[in-house]
GUVO-944879 format. One record per residue (C-alpha): residue in one letter; residue number from 1; y, x, z. Coordinates in steps of 0.1 Angstrom, whole numbers. Example, Ala and Ser with C-alpha at 12.3 -4.5 7.8 and 13.67 -1.06 7.14 Angstrom:
@rest = A nr = 1 py = -45 px = 123 pz = 78
@rest = S nr = 2 py = -11 px = 137 pz = 71
END
This chain:
@rest = M nr = 1 py = -237 px = 330 pz = 794
@rest = A nr = 2 py = -226 px = 317 pz = 828
@rest = T nr = 3 py = -197 px = 293 pz = 830
@rest = K nr = 4 py = -168 px = 298 pz = 854
@rest = K nr = 5 py = -182 px = 270 pz = 876
@rest = Q nr = 6 py = -217 px = 286 pz = 877
@rest = A nr = 7 py = -201 px = 320 pz = 885
@rest = S nr = 8 py = -181 px = 305 pz = 913
@rest = E nr = 9 py = -211 px = 287 pz = 928
@rest = K nr = 10 py = -231 px = 319 pz = 927
@rest = K nr = 11 py = -204 px = 337 pz = 947
@rest = T nr = 12 py = -202 px = 311 pz = 974
@rest = T nr = 13 py = -239 px = 307 pz = 979
@rest = P nr = 14 py = -248 px = 325 pz = 1011
@rest = T nr = 15 py = -275 px = 352 pz = 1008
@rest = F nr = 16 py = -307 px = 343 pz = 1026
@rest = S nr = 17 py = -315 px = 368 pz = 1053
@rest = K nr = 18 py = -337 px = 375 pz = 1083
@rest = E nr = 19 py = -308 px = 366 pz = 1106
@rest = I nr = 20 py = -304 px = 332 pz = 1089
@rest = L nr = 21 py = -342 px = 326 pz = 1092
@rest = I nr = 22 py = -342 px = 335 pz = 1129
@rest = G nr = 23 py = -312 px = 312 pz = 1134
@rest = M nr = 24 py = -331 px = 283 pz = 1118
@rest = Y nr = 25 py = -361 px = 289 pz = 1139
@rest = M nr = 26 py = -342 px = 291 pz = 1172
@rest = D nr = 27 py = -323 px = 259 pz = 1163
@rest = H nr = 28 py = -356 px = 242 pz = 1157
@rest = V nr = 29 py = -370 px = 253 pz = 1190
@rest = L nr = 30 py = -339 px = 242 pz = 1209
@rest = E nr = 31 py = -339 px = 208 pz = 1192
@rest = H nr = 32 py = -376 px = 201 pz = 1195
@rest = E nr = 33 py = -385 px = 223 pz = 1225
@rest = T nr = 34 py = -416 px = 235 pz = 1207
@rest = M nr = 35 py = -426 px = 258 pz = 1179
@rest = P nr = 36 py = -428 px = 243 pz = 1144
@rest = K nr = 37 py = -462 px = 230 pz = 1134
@rest = S nr = 38 py = -464 px = 248 pz = 1101
@rest = V nr = 39 py = -445 px = 271 pz = 1079
@rest = Y nr = 40 py = -446 px = 245 pz = 1051
@rest = K nr = 41 py = -429 px = 218 pz = 1073
@rest = F nr = 42 py = -404 px = 242 pz = 1087
@rest = A nr = 43 py = -394 px = 255 pz = 1053
@rest = K nr = 44 py = -391 px = 220 pz = 1039
@rest = A nr = 45 py = -370 px = 208 pz = 1068
@rest = N nr = 46 py = -346 px = 238 pz = 1063
@rest = N nr = 47 py = -344 px = 236 pz = 1025
@rest = I nr = 48 py = -360 px = 270 pz = 1020
@rest = T nr = 49 py = -393 px = 280 pz = 1004
@rest = E nr = 50 py = -424 px = 294 pz = 1021
@rest = D nr = 51 py = -419 px = 326 pz = 1001
@rest = Q nr = 52 py = -385 px = 330 pz = 1017
@rest = F nr = 53 py = -401 px = 328 pz = 1051
@rest = Y nr = 54 py = -429 px = 352 pz = 1043
@rest = Q nr = 55 py = -404 px = 377 pz = 1029
@rest = Y nr = 56 py = -396 px = 386 pz = 1065
@rest = F nr = 57 py = -424 px = 374 pz = 1087
@rest = G nr = 58 py = -461 px = 367 pz = 1082
@rest = S nr = 59 py = -463 px = 340 pz = 1109
@rest = F nr = 60 py = -443 px = 322 pz = 1136
@rest = D nr = 61 py = -458 px = 347 pz = 1161
@rest = G nr = 62 py = -444 px = 375 pz = 1141
@rest = L nr = 63 py = -410 px = 358 pz = 1140
@rest = K nr = 64 py = -410 px = 353 pz = 1177
@rest = K nr = 65 py = -416 px = 390 pz = 1182
@rest = G nr = 66 py = -389 px = 397 pz = 1157
@rest = I nr = 67 py = -364 px = 377 pz = 1177
@rest = W nr = 68 py = -369 px = 400 pz = 1207
@rest = S nr = 69 py = -366 px = 430 pz = 1185
@rest = E nr = 70 py = -333 px = 416 pz = 1173
@rest = F nr = 71 py = -321 px = 413 pz = 1209
@rest = Y nr = 72 py = -330 px = 449 pz = 1213
@rest = S nr = 73 py = -314 px = 461 pz = 1181
@rest = N nr = 74 py = -282 px = 441 pz = 1188
@rest = T nr = 75 py = -280 px = 456 pz = 1222
@rest = L nr = 76 py = -282 px = 492 pz = 1208
@rest = A nr = 77 py = -256 px = 483 pz = 1182
@rest = L nr = 78 py = -232 px = 472 pz = 1209
@rest = L nr = 79 py = -239 px = 503 pz = 1230
@rest = N nr = 80 py = -234 px = 526 pz = 1200
@rest = K nr = 81 py = -199 px = 512 pz = 1194
@rest = S nr = 82 py = -189 px = 525 pz = 1228
@rest = L nr = 83 py = -174 px = 560 pz = 1227
@rest = E nr = 84 py = -182 px = 566 pz = 1263
@rest = F nr = 85 py = -219 px = 557 pz = 1261
@rest = D nr = 86 py = -231 px = 590 pz = 1247
@rest = A nr = 87 py = -214 px = 608 pz = 1276
@rest = F nr = 88 py = -232 px = 588 pz = 1303
@rest = F nr = 89 py = -260 px = 603 pz = 1324
@rest = P nr = 90 py = -295 px = 587 pz = 1319
@rest = R nr = 91 py = -290 px = 565 pz = 1350
@rest = E nr = 92 py = -257 px = 550 pz = 1337
@rest = K nr = 93 py = -272 px = 546 pz = 1302
@rest = L nr = 94 py = -301 px = 525 pz = 1315
@rest = L nr = 95 py = -277 px = 504 pz = 1337
@rest = T nr = 96 py = -255 px = 498 pz = 1307
@rest = F nr = 97 py = -285 px = 489 pz = 1285
@rest = Y nr = 98 py = -297 px = 463 pz = 1310
@rest = Y nr = 99 py = -263 px = 448 pz = 1315
@rest = T nr = 100 py = -258 px = 444 pz = 1278
@rest = F nr = 101 py = -293 px = 432 pz = 1270
@rest = F nr = 102 py = -292 px = 405 pz = 1297
@rest = E nr = 103 py = -257 px = 394 pz = 1285
@rest = L nr = 104 py = -273 px = 388 pz = 1251
@rest = L nr = 105 py = -302 px = 369 pz = 1268
@rest = T nr = 106 py = -277 px = 348 pz = 1287
@rest = A nr = 107 py = -260 px = 339 pz = 1255
@rest = N nr = 108 py = -294 px = 327 pz = 1242
@rest = R nr = 109 py = -308 px = 315 pz = 1276
@rest = S nr = 110 py = -319 px = 280 pz = 1265
@rest = Y nr = 111 py = -340 px = 295 pz = 1237
@rest = V nr = 112 py = -355 px = 322 pz = 1259
@rest = L nr = 113 py = -365 px = 298 pz = 1286
@rest = V nr = 114 py = -383 px = 276 pz = 1261
@rest = A nr = 115 py = -400 px = 305 pz = 1244
@rest = L nr = 116 py = -412 px = 321 pz = 1277
@rest = N nr = 117 py = -426 px = 288 pz = 1290
@rest = E nr = 118 py = -441 px = 274 pz = 1258
@rest = N nr = 119 py = -477 px = 281 pz = 1268
@rest = P nr = 120 py = -491 px = 272 pz = 1302
@rest = D nr = 121 py = -508 px = 307 pz = 1301
@rest = R nr = 122 py = -479 px = 330 pz = 1310
@rest = I nr = 123 py = -498 px = 360 pz = 1297
@rest = K nr = 124 py = -498 px = 345 pz = 1262
@rest = N nr = 125 py = -461 px = 339 pz = 1265
@rest = L nr = 126 py = -456 px = 376 pz = 1271
@rest = E nr = 127 py = -474 px = 385 pz = 1238
@rest = Q nr = 128 py = -441 px = 380 pz = 1220
@rest = L nr = 129 py = -426 px = 409 pz = 1239
@rest = K nr = 130 py = -450 px = 435 pz = 1224
@rest = G nr = 131 py = -425 px = 449 pz = 1200
@rest = L nr = 132 py = -398 px = 449 pz = 1227
@rest = R nr = 133 py = -422 px = 468 pz = 1250
@rest = K nr = 134 py = -425 px = 496 pz = 1225
@rest = N nr = 135 py = -387 px = 497 pz = 1220
@rest = I nr = 136 py = -379 px = 498 pz = 1257
@rest = K nr = 137 py = -405 px = 525 pz = 1264
@rest = E nr = 138 py = -392 px = 546 pz = 1236
@rest = F nr = 139 py = -356 px = 542 pz = 1248
@rest = S nr = 140 py = -366 px = 552 pz = 1284
@rest = R nr = 141 py = -386 px = 582 pz = 1271
@rest = E nr = 142 py = -354 px = 595 pz = 1254
@rest = L nr = 143 py = -335 px = 590 pz = 1287
@rest = I nr = 144 py = -360 px = 610 pz = 1308
@rest = A nr = 145 py = -363 px = 637 pz = 1281
@rest = E nr = 146 py = -325 px = 640 pz = 1283
@rest = G nr = 147 py = -326 px = 642 pz = 1321
@rest = N nr = 148 py = -354 px = 669 pz = 1319
@rest = E nr = 149 py = -332 px = 690 pz = 1296
@rest = N nr = 150 py = -307 px = 694 pz = 1325
@rest = K nr = 151 py = -334 px = 706 pz = 1350
@rest = N nr = 152 py = -341 px = 742 pz = 1351
@rest = A nr = 153 py = -373 px = 742 pz = 1371
@rest = N nr = 154 py = -404 px = 728 pz = 1355
@rest = F nr = 155 py = -416 px = 712 pz = 1387
@rest = L nr = 156 py = -385 px = 691 pz = 1388
@rest = K nr = 157 py = -391 px = 676 pz = 1354
@rest = Q nr = 158 py = -405 px = 642 pz = 1352
@rest = S nr = 159 py = -433 px = 626 pz = 1331
@rest = E nr = 160 py = -419 px = 607 pz = 1301
@rest = T nr = 161 py = -451 px = 585 pz = 1300
@rest = I nr = 162 py = -449 px = 575 pz = 1336
@rest = F nr = 163 py = -412 px = 569 pz = 1335
@rest = S nr = 164 py = -414 px = 548 pz = 1304
@rest = E nr = 165 py = -442 px = 526 pz = 1319
@rest = A nr = 166 py = -422 px = 522 pz = 1351
@rest = T nr = 167 py = -392 px = 511 pz = 1331
@rest = W nr = 168 py = -412 px = 485 pz = 1313
@rest = V nr = 169 py = -425 px = 471 pz = 1346
@rest = Q nr = 170 py = -390 px = 472 pz = 1359
@rest = F nr = 171 py = -377 px = 452 pz = 1329
@rest = L nr = 172 py = -404 px = 425 pz = 1334
@rest = F nr = 173 py = -393 px = 423 pz = 1371
@rest = I nr = 174 py = -357 px = 419 pz = 1361
@rest = L nr = 175 py = -365 px = 393 pz = 1334
@rest = K nr = 176 py = -385 px = 372 pz = 1359
@rest = F nr = 177 py = -356 px = 374 pz = 1384
@rest = W nr = 178 py = -331 px = 364 pz = 1357
@rest = I nr = 179 py = -352 px = 334 pz = 1346
@rest = E nr = 180 py = -352 px = 321 pz = 1382
@rest = D nr = 181 py = -316 px = 332 pz = 1390
@rest = N nr = 182 py = -294 px = 302 pz = 1400
@rest = S nr = 183 py = -264 px = 322 pz = 1410
@rest = A nr = 184 py = -230 px = 317 pz = 1393
@rest = K nr = 185 py = -227 px = 339 pz = 1362
@rest = F nr = 186 py = -261 px = 353 pz = 1371
@rest = E nr = 187 py = -244 px = 377 pz = 1395
@rest = S nr = 188 py = -276 px = 382 pz = 1415
@rest = T nr = 189 py = -293 px = 395 pz = 1384
@rest = D nr = 190 py = -265 px = 421 pz = 1380
@rest = V nr = 191 py = -272 px = 432 pz = 1416
@rest = V nr = 192 py = -309 px = 434 pz = 1410
@rest = I nr = 193 py = -303 px = 455 pz = 1379
@rest = E nr = 194 py = -282 px = 480 pz = 1398
@rest = K nr = 195 py = -305 px = 483 pz = 1428
@rest = S nr = 196 py = -337 px = 485 pz = 1407
@rest = V nr = 197 py = -323 px = 511 pz = 1384
@rest = N nr = 198 py = -310 px = 532 pz = 1413
@rest = T nr = 199 py = -344 px = 528 pz = 1430
@rest = V nr = 200 py = -364 px = 540 pz = 1400
@rest = F nr = 201 py = -342 px = 570 pz = 1394
@rest = D nr = 202 py = -342 px = 579 pz = 1431
@rest = L nr = 203 py = -380 px = 576 pz = 1431
@rest = F nr = 204 py = -381 px = 602 pz = 1404
@rest = D nr = 205 py = -356 px = 623 pz = 1423
@rest = N nr = 206 py = -378 px = 622 pz = 1454
@rest = T nr = 207 py = -352 px = 603 pz = 1475
@rest = P nr = 208 py = -365 px = 568 pz = 1475
@rest = L nr = 209 py = -364 px = 555 pz = 1510
@rest = E nr = 210 py = -328 px = 542 pz = 1513
@rest = R nr = 211 py = -328 px = 525 pz = 1479
@rest = V nr = 212 py = -363 px = 510 pz = 1484
@rest = L nr = 213 py = -352 px = 495 pz = 1517
@rest = D nr = 214 py = -320 px = 483 pz = 1502
@rest = L nr = 215 py = -338 px = 466 pz = 1473
@rest = G nr = 216 py = -364 px = 451 pz = 1497
@rest = K nr = 217 py = -337 px = 436 pz = 1520
@rest = F nr = 218 py = -319 px = 421 pz = 1490
@rest = L nr = 219 py = -350 px = 405 pz = 1475
@rest = W nr = 220 py = -361 px = 392 pz = 1509
@rest = K nr = 221 py = -326 px = 376 pz = 1513
@rest = E nr = 222 py = -328 px = 360 pz = 1479
@rest = K nr = 223 py = -362 px = 347 pz = 1486
@rest = M nr = 224 py = -351 px = 331 pz = 1518
@rest = N nr = 225 py = -319 px = 315 pz = 1504
END
């Protein structure tokens, strides 16, 4: 039979979770600027067992992918709290998604910069985004499907596959810009988000010229400054 003291200790002991594990890993990366050498050493340093780690991830690579999936899930959770979001048109939904997602990235900027520059081979650094790629492409497919529902003529409807791939390329472009953005409060990234989203949607609406030129002028200005 448990004593009162034991019962009290049981109540105050925090439940181990995926979020706690991710927090431990991100703290390690920020403090050491590198990935842990082994699950054993990482677990020992954080007073957890290897079994607790493997309960959620099979490796550090899996954990890194999981962090980006959490960024995505947290973004959607914030969007779903907004009563206005469901009433937005696809263009506004994508804009709101990007603004919210990059706000979360900014709150974790130090970790993201280390994670995306860990390996000299940039392609290998992007492997951690595989799960995020799937999530963003699915999100964009839903947006274009929603837009197609409002178009009566079949020839006006757009390819979900092409749009989703274009959205992923667009995301990578914005991510790279954000990484290199030195503007206060990353205001230049906000401008790039707006212009690139408008350009993509205008491309699919067959009115690209003005937006493309506007985006090109902006990027040229940023490059020269």
